[in-house]
N, C-alpha and C positions, 0 to 999 in steps of 0.2 A: 503494499499500499504506500502512496504518496506522503510523505511527511513535510509538512510546510517549514518547519525548524530547520530540516537539513536539506532544503531545496536551493540550488544555484544553477548558474547557466552551465557547468560542467555536466549537468544532468542531460543536457539536450545533444542530440548528435549532430555531427556536421552533415550538411545537404550533399546529397550525391551530386557530382558535376554533371550537368546536362539533364537532371531528372525534371526540373521545373523551368518553363519560360514565361516571361511576363507578357501578359496579353493587353491589359491597360491598368491604370492607375485609377481607383475610385476615389480616394481623397489623399491628396498630398500631405505631407507632415508639416507643410509650411502654412496650412490653414488654421493657425492656432492650436494644432494638435500635435501631441508628442509622438504619436505613432501614424505610420503610413499605411494605407489599406490599399491593397493590390488585388487584381485577379490574375491567378497564374494558372497554366496548364500544366498537369501532371502526367509526364509522358510514362511514367512507370503504372499507371492506371488507367490505360486507354484515353490518354488525353483529356481527362477529366478535369473539368474547371474546379478551382479551390480558391476561397478568399483567404489572403494572407495579411495577418496585421504585422506590419514590420517595426519592432522596437529597437532604436539605435542603441549600440552599447553604452554610449555617454549618459543616456537616460536611464536604461534598466539598472546598470551598475552590475556588479557580481552576483549579489543576493538579495533576498528580502532585507536583511538586516543591513546591508551596506546602503540600499536603497532608502531605508527609512532614516537614516543619519544624514543623507545628502538632499533629500526632497524639501521643498518649501514647507513650512510648518503647516499652512493651511490647506495644503493639497490633500484631498480625500481619495482621490484616484491612485490605485495600486495596481500596476501592470502585473506583479508577481501575483496577486490575490486573482487577477483575471486568468492569467496562464494556469495556475494551480488548479483552479475549479473547472476550467475547460479540459484538463485533462482527467480530473476526478471524476466529473459528471458525464463527459460527451465523448467517451471513447468506448470501441469495441461492443461487445454483446450485452455488456452491463450498462451501456449508457442509459441514463435517465431520460425517459420519455418527457419530451418538452424542453430540453436543453440542445441547442444546435450542436451536430457531430463535429467532432474534432478529429481532424486527420493528422495529429501530431505536432510537435514543436522542434525545429531545427535551428542550428546555427549556419550563417553562410559564411562565404570567403571575406566578408568584412567584419565578421563577429557581431553581425546584427542578429537577434533572435526574430524568427518568423512563427507566429501562431496560425496555424492552418485550420480553417473551417470549412465546412460545407457549403458550396455556391448555391445560392437560391435566386433563380432568375425571376421568381415571382416579386422581388422585394420585401420591403418591411409592412406592417399592419397599417402604418400612416399612408403608404402608397395605395394600399389597398382599399382604405377608406374613401379614397377619391372615386372608386370606381364599382361601389356597392348599389348604386342606383338611387332613386328618389327617396327622400326621407318619409317614413310611414311603417306601418305593421310588418312588411315582407322584409324590409331593410333591418328592422329591430330585431325581428326573429334571427336574422343572420348574425348580427352583432351579438345576440344574446349567445348564440352557439358558440363564437369564438372566444368571447368573454368567458365562458365555462371552461373552455380548454386552457385559457391563460390562468385563471383563478386554480386550476387544479394543479398545475406545475407550480405556481407560487406556495401553494399551501404543503406540497409536497418537500419543497425547499426548506421551508419552516419547520417541518418534522424533522428534517436531517440537522437542523441548528443553522440553517444559512438563510440570510435576507438578501436579497438582490441589490437593492439599494438604489436602482436605476430603472425600475419597471417603467416602460413606456411603449408606445406604438412603433416607435422608431428602433427600440431594442428587441423587437419580436417579429419573427417571419413567420409565415404559413407554409408548412410541409405538407405535401400531398402525395401520398403513395399506397398502393394496395388498397384503394378504395377508401382510405382514412384520411381525415383531415387532422393536423396537428399544429398548434401554435407553440413555437420553440423560441426560447429566451437566449440572447447572446450578450456579451458586454458586461462581464462580472467585476469590472474594475473598481467599482464602488460597493461591492459586496462586503458583509459582514459574516464571519465565520469563526468557530473556535472562541466565542466570546458571549457575553450576556446580552442576547437580543432585546431585552426589556430596558436597557439602560444605555441605549446609542446616543452619541453626540455628533454634532456637524450635520448641516443642512445637505443631503445628498440628492442627486438627480437633477432632472431639467426644470426650469422654474415652474411651468403650468402642472407639474405632476407632483410637486413636493407637498406633503401634508403640513398644515399650518403649524402644527405644534413642534415641527422641526425647525422653524425659523428663528426662533428667540437667540439671544447671544450665548446664553449658558444652557439651552435646553437640553433636556435629558427625556427621551422618548422611546417608544416600542418600535423597533425597526419593522417589525412584521406587520404592525398596524399602518405604518408608513408605507410598506410595499402595498397594502389594500387599498389603501386611498388612491394610489397611483393606477391601480387597476380599474377603479372606478371611473378615472378620467379617460383612459383607453377605452372603456365601455362607451363613453359619450362621444369620443372621436369616431368610433366605429359607428354609432347610431347615426351620426349627423354630418361626419365629414369635416369637422371644425372642432378647435379646442373650445372648452366652455369659458375658459378666462387666459390670459397670458401669464399670470403669476398669481400665487395665494399670499403675497406679501400685501401689505395695507395700502400701496398706492395702485393696485389694480382696481377699476371701478367696478367690474364685473363680479370679481369675488367679494369685494366690499358689499355689494348689494346681497350676496348670498349671506354673509355674516349678519347683515342688517335685518333682512326680511326672510330668510331661510330658503332651503333648496327647492321646495316645492313652487314657491311663487316665482323663484329664478326659472325654473323649468318651464312653468305656465308662460312666462313673458318672453322667454328665449324661442319656444315652440312658435309662437305668433310672429315673433320677429323673421324666424327662418321662414314660416309659410308664407309671408307677405313678400318677402324679397325673392322666393324661388329657392329650391333646394341649392346646397352647395356642396 
């Protein structure tokens, strides 16, 4: 079994020369991100496409311990957590359903580390939400089915002592195979594991998905409840094709309305607004 405390870059094999070739770059590392995301072709697996998340040596450092010592104090993202959980949950016959399959982790000739994940041509749930048809009962039924699948994997993670920390429509993909539909999570860089999930600190995730109790300067909160709040926002996105609010902080008018008047009045008002403007 993998042990996070003895985990370091020497655990990762060198990439075989010529095995992978670059097809295109999905997200350059210079877009305010530490890792570059690439689509590669694996010539050892019948030219199958894979997604590679490339971590430069200078950023990743040698081990989780060294990374913790060198990273900015306020940075909650931890690439070692992402790699560790991708390997632990996403590999082989024991892969946890609802986690994007992991094809391994390698070092290349530059000593960068590449996390290999399954390529999903269908994109993420946010992209899917723009193509689910008109707002109404039929779309809501589809959204409910997808949300159930997402909640299933999130609660399984919680049972294993893991909170994702960054649940969002952008961090979930739709896998379809053998007549089954599976919502699968990726990007565990903000996840919590091997700790007390009921006493989390630090606001994790994207602004529109953050549970309000996570935002205080010295906030201590249950990371599992924060994950479930984010699932609710994903459900709204799937049902309507748009976010309910841009932030759960006090400067967001939409969320301030919820705090003042309650969720039911917000939904009644929002439904009328969407209906009068046409579906989005």
